[in-house]
C-alpha positions in Angstrom: -106.6 41.3 -119.5 -104.4 43.7 -119.2 -103.6 45.9 -115.7 -102.6 49.0 -116.2 -104.6 51.0 -113.3 -106.4 53.4 -115.5 -108.2 50.3 -118.0 -108.8 48.8 -114.6 -110.8 51.7 -112.9 -112.7 52.7 -116.7 -113.2 48.5 -116.3 -115.0 48.8 -112.9 -116.2 52.4 -114.0 -118.3 50.3 -117.1 -119.1 47.9 -114.4 -121.5 50.2 -112.1 -123.5 51.5 -115.3 -127.0 51.0 -115.1 -128.7 47.3 -116.8 -125.4 45.4 -115.0 -126.1 42.4 -112.5 -124.9 42.2 -109.6 -122.9 39.1 -110.3 -121.6 40.8 -112.9 -120.5 42.8 -110.9 -119.0 41.8 -108.1 -117.5 39.5 -110.2 -116.1 42.9 -112.7 -114.7 44.0 -108.9 -112.8 40.7 -107.9 -111.1 40.5 -111.2 -109.2 44.0 -110.4 -106.5 42.0 -108.1 -103.6 44.7 -109.0 -105.5 47.2 -109.0 -106.0 46.8 -105.3 -102.2 46.2 -104.4 -101.0 49.8 -106.7 -103.2 51.1 -103.8 -102.7 51.3 -99.7 -103.6 48.1 -97.9 -106.7 50.8 -96.3 -108.1 50.9 -99.7 -108.0 46.9 -100.1 -110.0 46.6 -96.3 -112.9 49.6 -97.1 -112.8 46.9 -100.8 -113.3 44.4 -98.7 -116.5 45.3 -97.2 -118.2 47.3 -99.9 -117.7 43.3 -102.0 -118.5 41.5 -98.5 -122.0 43.5 -98.3 -123.0 43.3 -102.4 -122.4 39.2 -101.8 -124.1 39.6 -98.5 -126.9 41.2 -100.6 -126.7 39.3 -103.7 -127.3 35.5 -101.4 -130.5 37.2 -99.6 -132.4 39.0 -102.4 -130.9 42.2 -102.3 -133.1 45.2 -100.6 -134.5 42.2 -98.3 -131.2 41.9 -96.4 -129.7 45.0 -94.6 -127.3 46.3 -96.7 -128.7 49.3 -99.5 -127.7 48.0 -102.8 -128.0 51.8 -104.7 -126.2 52.7 -101.6 -124.1 50.5 -101.9 -123.0 50.9 -105.4 -122.5 54.5 -104.5 -120.2 53.5 -102.3 -117.8 51.7 -104.4 -118.5 54.6 -107.2 -116.9 56.9 -104.5 -113.9 54.1 -103.8 -112.7 54.2 -107.4 -113.1 58.8 -107.7 -110.3 58.3 -104.6 -108.9 54.9 -105.7 -108.2 57.4 -109.0 -107.3 60.0 -107.9 -104.6 58.1 -105.4 -103.7 57.2 -108.5 -102.9 60.0 -110.1 
């Protein structure tokens, strides 16, 4: 697997696309520790909070829990935009 940040960013951006199952999305984001390590620690902390909520949503039937999967996907998109900016 290519570990360059730009490749990781593109892979994560694709995972946010329509039709990507929640489990696949979570696995994709969890498989990019190199990208997170290239960023300030706060990025990892925020990402962990979002992914933990997504995992809870997956375990409890997505929208039946207190977290909106749509909102969490949007938060991942914002996180990715900020990470990409920081990496430049």
